[in-house]
N, C-alpha and C positions, 0 to 999 in steps of 0.2 A: 487220206491218214491227212486230213488241215495243221494237220501240230509242226510233224515231223516232215513232211514233204515229199511227197513220197511220187521216183516220176516213171509211173506207169499211169494208166487210163486202158476203162472198162471195154471190153470187149463185148457185144454182144450180138451173136447170132444169130436169125429166132426162123421156124419157117412152122405155118399156124394151115393144120390142115380141117375143112368144116364142111360140111355140109347139112341136107333133111329130106325126112322120109314123109312120108303121110296118107292122108286121107281124109279129103274135102267134100262134105253135103253144105245143101240149099233143096231151102224148101219153109214151108210149115209150123210149126209146132203148137200144136190146139192154135188154130190157124192163126200163129204173129210167124212172122218173114225174118228165116234166121239162118240163120252159118254155121254149124258146124266142125268142125278139124281134131285130130289126132293124128299125130307123128310122134319123130325124131326128132330131136337136132341134137350132133354131133361134133366137137371138136376136140383139135387133136392141135396140141405147141407141144414145136419140139423148140428148144431156145440149148445152146453152148453159150456158157461164163469163159470169161478168163478173161486175164492182164496182159498189155504189151505195153516194151519204150512208148515214152514222148517220143519219139524219133521220128514216128508218122510209120517203122518197121512194122511188117505182119506179121514175127513170130514172135512169140508167147516166150510170157515172162518163166521163172524155172519151173511153174503151178501147174499140172496143167488143165487143161481149159475144163470142165464141167459140165456135160450134156443129158439137160434135164428134163423128167419127159410127161406132161399132164394132157389130161381131156378133161371131155366133160360132158356128161353124154344124158339127154334131159328130157322122155314124154313129157307129152303137155296133152290135156286138154283146153281148145279157148271156143265157148262159145259168143255170137252176138247175134245181135233181136231188138227188132223194132217194133214193141206197139202198138207204137202211136207217130200221127208222121215226124215229126218233130222232138224222138226220144227216140235216144239209141240206148245202146246195155250189150258194156261188154267185158266180158268174167274167161281168166284165163288160172288153168292152176297147170305145176308143172315141177316133176322130181328130176332139181337135178342132181347129180351122182359124178360127183370131184375124187379120180383120181391121179396121185403126182406118185412119178417114182423119182425119188435122190440118192441114189445110192452110192454108198463113196460121196461124199461130198467134198468130208472134212474130214479128214486122216490125225490130222496130231493140234487144228484150232477147236473145237466144241469138244466143251463138257462132257457128254453125251454123243454117240457117232450116232446118228441114228437109223434104224431098225431095213428104209431103203425106198420103203413102201408105207403111203397112206391112203384111205375112203375115204369120204364125206357124204354123204347123200343127206340132201338140201328140201328142203320141203320151199313150194313159192306162190303166190297167188297173186292173182293184181288185178285190180274190176275197172268202170273207167264205163262215166257214164255225158252223155254228151244232147246236149240241150240244141237246138236249132236244126239250120241256118237261119236267122235273118238280114237277111239285105249282105248276104255271101260271108257268114261269121259267126260263126258259135260256141255255148260255152262247153266247160267239159268239168271233171268232176274224174283223180285220179289216184286207185290206192291202190301201194304193192307192197308185198316184205317179199324177200328171200338171198340167195350170193348178188353179193356187188361184186367181184374183181376177183379171180382164179391167184392175180400177180400181185395181191396188198395181204398174202397167209406171212403168217411168220416165220420168221427164220426155221428151216431143217435143221434141229437142235440144237436149240436156243430152249430157257431157261422160260417160257412164257410155252402156253400152251399151244400148238400146232393145230388152229386152229381159221376157216377164213370169214371174214368177214362177213355180217350177214346187213342188209339196208332193210329197213320200212319207210314210204315215201309219197307224202299226200303231198299232192298238186291242183291249184285249184288254178285256171289259168283259161283265157278266149282266142280263140285263131283267128286269122280275118283274111277273106283272100280280095281282094278290093277291085284284083285286075283279072280278067280272066283267063290269062296268060303269066303270072305270073302266081306262082303256086306258093 
């Protein structure tokens, strides 16, 4: 509370578990060297949020800490192709399935008690064109959209819609590796 000075600090304990399983095939598609990948990525995050006094003790204040559970499951399909010696193309399609549990988050502080769980499905794509390399330098164009960060969602129980932020990214640049030992 920046106005009335609250002598507590936030305590955040976070455990993140993740993994990926998939299949990758390298070969030619219509005589063009290509690489195709299909699989699923997972990320599960368990967070405990609470407050303690600023005396540095680990005890929580009167409010019990909250345990939040978030999961992101993302099936994907990716293809990389090099139709010409100095021209590479990459395309990704993925479906982020975001699930979060906010049960018992606010007893008296929210205008409405959340129902505990919510799921969202966010399709996303990414495309990349790379030209080069010439003199150990290449140019690239990236375009993508999809899930930005599940940590940026609106607070549960707020009057705003509980939506995860989406993003669209455009990127143009040059990558250079002037020395072999420096990447």
